C-alpha positions in Angstrom: 267.0 181.6 134.1 267.3 179.2 136.6 263.1 180.0 137.1 263.0 179.0 133.2 264.9 176.0 133.9 262.1 174.5 135.7 259.3 174.7 133.0 261.3 172.7 130.7 260.1 169.1 131.9 256.3 170.7 132.3 256.8 172.0 128.6 258.0 168.7 127.7 255.7 166.3 129.3 252.7 168.9 128.0 253.8 168.3 124.1 254.4 164.4 124.5 251.0 164.4 126.0 249.4 166.6 123.3 251.0 164.2 120.8 249.8 160.7 122.6 246.5 161.1 123.2 245.9 160.5 119.6 247.8 158.0 119.5 246.9 155.9 122.6 244.1 153.4 122.6 241.0 154.4 124.4 242.2 151.9 127.4 245.7 152.2 129.1 247.8 150.3 131.7 248.2 152.1 134.9 249.9 150.0 137.1 252.2 147.2 136.2 253.0 143.9 138.8 256.7 143.3 139.5 257.2 141.1 137.0 255.7 144.1 134.3 252.2 142.5 133.1 249.5 145.5 133.8 247.2 144.8 136.1 245.2 148.0 136.4 243.7 149.9 133.6 242.0 153.4 132.9 241.2 155.6 130.3 243.6 157.4 128.5 243.1 161.1 129.5 244.8 159.1 133.5 247.8 160.3 131.4 246.7 164.2 132.0 246.8 163.3 135.7 250.7 162.9 136.2 250.7 166.6 134.1 248.6 168.1 136.7 250.7 167.2 139.3 254.0 168.7 137.4 252.2 171.7 137.1 251.4 172.0 140.5 254.6 170.8 141.8 256.6 173.3 139.8 254.0 176.2 141.0 254.7 175.5 144.2 258.5 175.7 143.7 258.4 179.2 142.4 255.7 180.3 144.5 258.4 178.8 147.9 261.3 181.1 145.8 259.3 184.0 145.2 258.5 184.4 149.1 262.1 183.8 150.1 263.0 186.6 147.3 261.0 189.1 149.4 262.9 187.5 152.0 266.0 188.8 150.3 264.8 192.5 149.8 263.6 192.8 153.2 267.0 191.1 155.0 270.3 194.2 155.8 272.7 191.0 156.5 274.6 189.9 153.7 275.6 186.2 155.4 271.8 186.0 155.7 271.3 186.5 152.0 273.8 184.2 151.0 272.3 182.0 152.7 268.7 182.4 151.5 270.2 182.7 147.7 271.3 178.9 148.1 268.5 178.0 149.4 267.2 178.7 146.3 269.3 177.1 144.6 268.9 173.9 146.5 264.5 174.4 146.2 265.5 174.7 142.2 267.2 171.4 142.2 265.0 169.2 144.2 262.2 170.5 141.8 264.3 169.1 139.0 264.5 165.9 140.4 261.2 165.8 141.5 259.8 166.4 138.0 262.0 164.1 136.2 260.4 161.6 138.4 257.2 162.2 137.7 258.1 162.4 134.1 259.6 159.1 134.0 256.3 157.7 135.2 254.3 160.1 132.4 256.9 158.9 129.5 256.2 155.4 130.8 252.4 155.5 131.0 252.6 157.3 127.6 254.9 155.5 125.3 254.5 151.8 126.7 250.5 151.7 125.3 251.9 153.1 121.8 254.4 150.2 121.4 251.9 148.0 122.3 249.4 149.1 120.2 252.2 149.7 117.1 253.3 145.8 118.2 249.4 144.6 118.3 250.3 142.8 121.2 248.0 141.4 123.9 250.3 140.5 126.6 251.2 143.9 128.0 254.5 142.8 129.2 257.7 144.8 130.4 260.6 144.9 132.5 259.1 148.1 134.2 261.1 147.8 137.5 264.5 147.6 135.5 263.2 151.0 133.7 262.7 152.7 137.0 265.7 151.5 138.8 268.0 152.3 136.3 266.6 155.6 135.9 266.6 156.6 139.8 270.1 155.3 139.6 271.4 158.3 136.5 269.2 160.7 139.8 271.5 158.9 142.4 274.7 159.7 140.1 273.3 163.3 139.4 272.7 163.9 143.2 275.7 162.7 144.1 277.8 164.8 142.2 276.2 168.1 143.5 276.1 167.1 146.9 279.9 168.1 147.3 279.1 171.5 146.3 275.9 172.1 147.9 276.1 174.7 151.4 274.9 174.1 154.6 271.0 174.8 154.1 268.1 173.7 155.7 266.4 171.8 152.8 269.3 169.4 150.5 271.9 167.9 151.3 272.7 164.5 154.1 271.2 166.4 157.2 272.4 164.5 160.4 273.1 165.9 163.6 276.3 166.0 163.5 277.0 167.0 160.2 274.6 170.8 160.9 277.3 171.2 164.0 279.5 173.4 161.1 280.8 173.7 157.7 283.8 171.9 158.4 281.6 168.4 159.8 278.6 169.3 156.3 281.2 169.4 153.6 282.8 166.2 154.9 279.5 164.6 155.0 278.4 165.5 151.7 281.8 164.9 150.1 281.7 161.6 151.4 277.9 161.4 150.5 278.4 162.2 147.1 281.0 159.0 146.2 278.8 157.0 148.1 275.6 158.2 146.0 277.4 157.7 142.6 279.1 154.5 143.7 275.5 153.6 144.4 274.0 154.5 141.2 277.0 153.2 139.0 276.4 150.1 140.3 272.7 150.1 140.5 272.6 150.9 136.8 274.7 147.9 135.8 272.3 146.0 138.1 269.1 147.5 136.3 270.8 146.6 132.7 272.5 143.0 133.3 270.6 141.3 136.2 267.1 139.5 135.9 264.1 141.4 137.1 263.6 138.5 139.5 267.0 139.5 141.5 267.4 143.5 140.4 265.0 144.7 143.2 266.8 142.7 145.6 270.3 143.7 144.9 269.2 148.0 145.1 267.5 147.4 148.0 270.8 145.8 149.4 273.0 148.9 147.8 270.7 151.6 149.0 271.2 149.7 152.5 274.6 149.8 153.1 274.8 153.7 151.7 272.2 154.5 154.1 274.6 152.7 157.2 277.8 153.9 155.5 276.2 157.4 156.0 274.2 157.2 159.3 277.9 155.4 160.9 280.5 157.7 159.1 280.0 160.1 162.1 280.5 157.7 164.8 283.6 157.0 163.1 284.9 160.3 162.7 284.3 160.8 166.8 286.2 157.6 167.6 289.1 158.6 165.0 289.3 161.8 166.8 
């Protein structure tokens, strides 16, 4: 069932592009400056580039999972089998988040030109940065909720030398990281909704920097405390 879920985003993206290609103008904005002004243009078929990347990444994740499944079949140690099964879960999760980010880019490339075509506006301006920050913040909240459930592995999670020492350290770090990611995601979502576009990037990076430093220095705090 999980290998079917990872194809949801590519299918949605395909439907979106096939419908939009008949509605889009011949030239569409493919890049925006920090203020949301379109500063680079290209043919409407550029939307299929993002779709192609989504499909290639999905196939890559699927092939990686198949390879791990073959290793599971040839493995006789139950503990190793369980680790590899957890690894597959993490790969699907990373794959889904990556697809979501690419789907956002696809939506921006498709929807915005359609909207401006309908309004007959010559000034292609939108608060692009705010949309991206809100979407990334929502992904941070989703990721933060998943972190405490994440078993020790080599792909996903907050992987420091301290957290990889044993399961106890790992669980502590993921629990803290999960809370921090959710808090940062909630704050950044509010920032993206209510703060002016001129200040939103500065505040976003400030909050993200605080998050990173908190995660880096937590192991030092634990060592000093004990």
